[in-house]
PLY file of the C-alpha trace (Angstrom):
ply
format ascii 1.0
element vertex 222
property float x
property float y
property float z
element edge 221
property int vertex1
property int vertex2
end_header
25.98 11.71 -26.45
27.16 8.25 -27.46
24.73 5.51 -28.48
25.40 3.30 -25.47
24.77 6.23 -23.10
21.40 6.92 -24.72
20.52 3.23 -24.46
21.29 3.04 -20.76
19.42 6.27 -19.98
16.35 4.89 -21.76
16.68 1.56 -19.93
16.93 3.38 -16.60
13.78 5.36 -17.41
11.90 2.14 -18.16
13.14 0.63 -14.91
11.81 3.60 -12.94
8.46 3.35 -14.72
8.26 -0.33 -13.81
8.73 0.62 -10.16
5.89 3.12 -10.33
3.63 0.46 -11.83
3.55 -1.40 -8.54
5.47 -3.80 -6.29
7.82 -6.16 -8.07
10.14 -8.89 -6.88
13.50 -8.27 -5.28
15.33 -10.14 -8.02
13.51 -8.36 -10.84
14.52 -4.96 -9.49
18.15 -6.00 -9.71
17.85 -5.47 -13.48
17.76 -1.70 -13.05
20.59 -1.99 -10.54
22.65 -3.77 -13.18
21.93 -0.98 -15.65
22.94 1.68 -13.16
26.20 -0.10 -12.38
26.98 -0.04 -16.09
26.35 3.71 -16.25
28.52 4.36 -13.20
31.46 2.54 -14.78
31.64 4.88 -17.78
34.82 6.95 -17.75
34.94 10.71 -18.21
35.49 10.48 -21.96
32.39 8.37 -22.47
34.28 5.10 -22.81
32.63 2.06 -21.35
34.74 -0.21 -19.17
33.20 -3.53 -20.10
35.21 -5.72 -17.76
34.51 -3.60 -14.69
30.81 -3.37 -15.51
30.55 -7.09 -16.12
32.28 -7.91 -12.83
29.99 -5.67 -10.79
26.93 -6.86 -12.67
27.80 -10.50 -12.03
28.42 -9.81 -8.35
25.11 -7.99 -7.87
23.19 -10.67 -9.73
24.89 -13.45 -7.78
24.16 -11.86 -4.41
20.55 -11.17 -5.34
20.01 -14.75 -6.47
21.60 -16.10 -3.30
19.30 -14.02 -1.11
16.26 -15.16 -3.05
17.27 -18.83 -2.93
18.12 -18.84 0.77
14.90 -17.03 1.62
12.82 -19.56 -0.30
14.64 -22.32 1.58
13.94 -20.52 4.88
17.64 -20.22 5.61
17.16 -16.72 6.92
20.25 -16.48 9.10
22.40 -17.27 6.06
20.50 -14.87 3.82
20.95 -11.86 6.09
24.73 -11.28 5.69
24.44 -11.67 1.93
21.54 -9.20 1.80
23.62 -6.82 3.92
26.49 -7.17 1.47
24.25 -6.42 -1.50
22.82 -3.41 0.32
26.30 -2.05 1.03
27.24 -2.47 -2.63
24.13 -0.63 -3.79
24.65 2.19 -1.32
28.23 2.65 -2.53
27.39 2.58 -6.24
23.92 4.13 -6.33
23.83 6.28 -3.22
21.93 5.76 0.05
18.61 7.18 -1.18
18.12 5.18 -4.38
14.96 3.10 -4.78
16.96 -0.09 -5.25
18.46 0.55 -1.83
14.91 0.75 -0.47
14.14 -2.65 -1.98
17.17 -4.19 -0.30
16.29 -2.53 3.00
12.75 -3.90 2.80
14.11 -7.39 2.14
16.46 -7.06 5.11
13.60 -5.86 7.31
11.60 -8.96 6.43
14.56 -11.23 7.14
15.27 -9.49 10.44
11.65 -9.90 11.47
11.70 -13.60 10.67
14.81 -13.91 12.85
13.14 -11.89 15.65
15.66 -9.10 15.30
12.88 -6.59 15.77
14.98 -3.50 16.49
16.96 -4.04 13.29
13.76 -4.72 11.35
12.15 -1.52 12.60
15.13 0.58 11.54
15.19 -1.05 8.10
11.44 -0.55 7.59
11.66 3.10 8.62
14.59 3.77 6.33
12.73 2.06 3.50
9.78 4.38 4.06
11.99 7.47 4.17
13.53 6.64 0.80
10.22 5.64 -0.79
8.31 8.72 0.37
11.02 11.01 -0.95
11.42 9.20 -4.28
7.88 8.18 -5.22
5.65 10.12 -2.83
3.80 9.25 0.35
0.70 7.93 -1.44
2.25 5.14 -3.50
1.20 1.46 -3.20
4.78 0.47 -2.33
4.66 2.85 0.62
1.42 1.16 1.66
3.15 -2.22 1.59
5.99 -1.01 3.81
3.52 0.60 6.22
1.44 -2.58 6.37
4.41 -4.82 7.14
5.79 -2.50 9.79
2.32 -2.33 11.35
2.12 -6.12 11.40
5.41 -6.32 13.25
4.23 -3.75 15.79
1.01 -5.70 16.30
2.90 -8.96 16.78
5.05 -7.24 19.40
2.01 -5.89 21.24
2.67 -2.28 20.22
-0.96 -1.74 19.31
-0.91 2.05 19.59
1.94 2.18 17.05
0.37 -0.37 14.71
-3.14 1.07 14.33
-2.34 4.36 12.50
-0.03 2.51 10.11
-2.69 -0.07 9.24
-5.20 2.73 8.62
-2.79 4.76 6.52
-1.84 1.71 4.43
-5.52 0.97 3.76
-6.24 4.59 2.81
-3.36 4.68 0.32
-4.43 1.42 -1.31
-8.07 2.48 -1.58
-7.06 5.80 -3.10
-4.47 4.51 -5.56
-5.69 1.01 -6.45
-9.46 1.19 -6.07
-11.73 -0.65 -3.62
-11.85 -3.96 -5.49
-8.13 -4.80 -5.56
-6.66 -7.75 -3.67
-4.24 -5.50 -1.80
-7.16 -3.45 -0.48
-8.89 -6.62 0.71
-5.67 -7.63 2.46
-5.47 -4.29 4.26
-9.12 -4.52 5.29
-8.56 -8.01 6.65
-5.43 -6.93 8.52
-7.19 -3.95 10.05
-10.20 -6.09 11.05
-7.96 -8.70 12.66
-6.01 -6.01 14.46
-9.19 -4.38 15.74
-10.44 -7.72 17.08
-7.16 -8.35 18.89
-7.10 -4.85 20.33
-10.65 -5.20 21.65
-9.78 -8.56 23.21
-6.74 -7.04 24.91
-8.84 -4.17 26.22
-11.42 -6.61 27.61
-8.71 -8.65 29.35
-7.21 -5.52 30.85
-10.62 -4.36 32.03
-11.28 -7.78 33.59
-7.97 -7.71 35.42
-8.69 -4.24 36.76
-12.13 -5.33 37.97
-10.68 -8.46 39.62
-8.04 -6.39 41.39
-10.71 -4.11 42.81
-12.69 -7.11 44.13
-9.60 -8.63 45.76
-8.84 -5.37 47.50
-12.24 -5.56 49.18
-14.47 -2.71 50.26
-12.91 0.42 51.63
-13.78 0.80 55.38
-14.33 4.35 56.49
0 1
1 2
2 3
3 4
4 5
5 6
6 7
7 8
8 9
9 10
10 11
11 12
12 13
13 14
14 15
15 16
16 17
17 18
18 19
19 20
20 21
21 22
22 23
23 24
24 25
25 26
26 27
27 28
28 29
29 30
30 31
31 32
32 33
33 34
34 35
35 36
36 37
37 38
38 39
39 40
40 41
41 42
42 43
43 44
44 45
45 46
46 47
47 48
48 49
49 50
50 51
51 52
52 53
53 54
54 55
55 56
56 57
57 58
58 59
59 60
60 61
61 62
62 63
63 64
64 65
65 66
66 67
67 68
68 69
69 70
70 71
71 72
72 73
73 74
74 75
75 76
76 77
77 78
78 79
79 80
80 81
81 82
82 83
83 84
84 85
85 86
86 87
87 88
88 89
89 90
90 91
91 92
92 93
93 94
94 95
95 96
96 97
97 98
98 99
99 100
100 101
101 102
102 103
103 104
104 105
105 106
106 107
107 108
108 109
109 110
110 111
111 112
112 113
113 114
114 115
115 116
116 117
117 118
118 119
119 120
120 121
121 122
122 123
123 124
124 125
125 126
126 127
127 128
128 129
129 130
130 131
131 132
132 133
133 134
134 135
135 136
136 137
137 138
138 139
139 140
140 141
141 142
142 143
143 144
144 145
145 146
146 147
147 148
148 149
149 150
150 151
151 152
152 153
153 154
154 155
155 156
156 157
157 158
158 159
159 160
160 161
161 162
162 163
163 164
164 165
165 166
166 167
167 168
168 169
169 170
170 171
171 172
172 173
173 174
174 175
175 176
176 177
177 178
178 179
179 180
180 181
181 182
182 183
183 184
184 185
185 186
186 187
187 188
188 189
189 190
190 191
191 192
192 193
193 194
194 195
195 196
196 197
197 198
198 199
199 200
200 201
201 202
202 203
203 204
204 205
205 206
206 207
207 208
208 209
209 210
210 211
211 212
212 213
213 214
214 215
215 216
216 217
217 218
218 219
219 220
220 221
């Protein structure tokens, strides 16, 4: 095996380890994507097509930076098509089940949610979870993050029955993998407490409406 192949395999291994260490930024993960693009552009004889690799690397980096910049500037409608383009590129080069694809899907889900494209966001979150659970297991902190954010969207949409089990599962994963004193665990506890309070309030309102309807109907005359 040639020296450059060994280098890229080692770099890829380090990139995967960095993913397992915990959530990292969308732009930072593009480093491993760049490495993988370089590997995919090696020809059958082991030769490395520098120009092709450089072009794809520059394109991926440029798209990633644009998404990050537009998101920071709250220009979400402009960020979405660029994020979709980056996702399509990753799916073509890396395959539809790669972890970098999951990162792009998660980013798209967040952008969709901010633009109130809830159906699109739900599909992106669910696909993110499918890839993550297969690649890194169902009890990973990154899975907990995806569960938490999907649960938040459900809660915001009034889908309380769908949100509750996801909040609870996210909390359980974080407690088990991170320990009870971590900030992420505190965030999950706060989210679950807020959700519970809202759910109880909704139940009280519904009960009050039911009671009022019975009063308005008046007594039943036999």
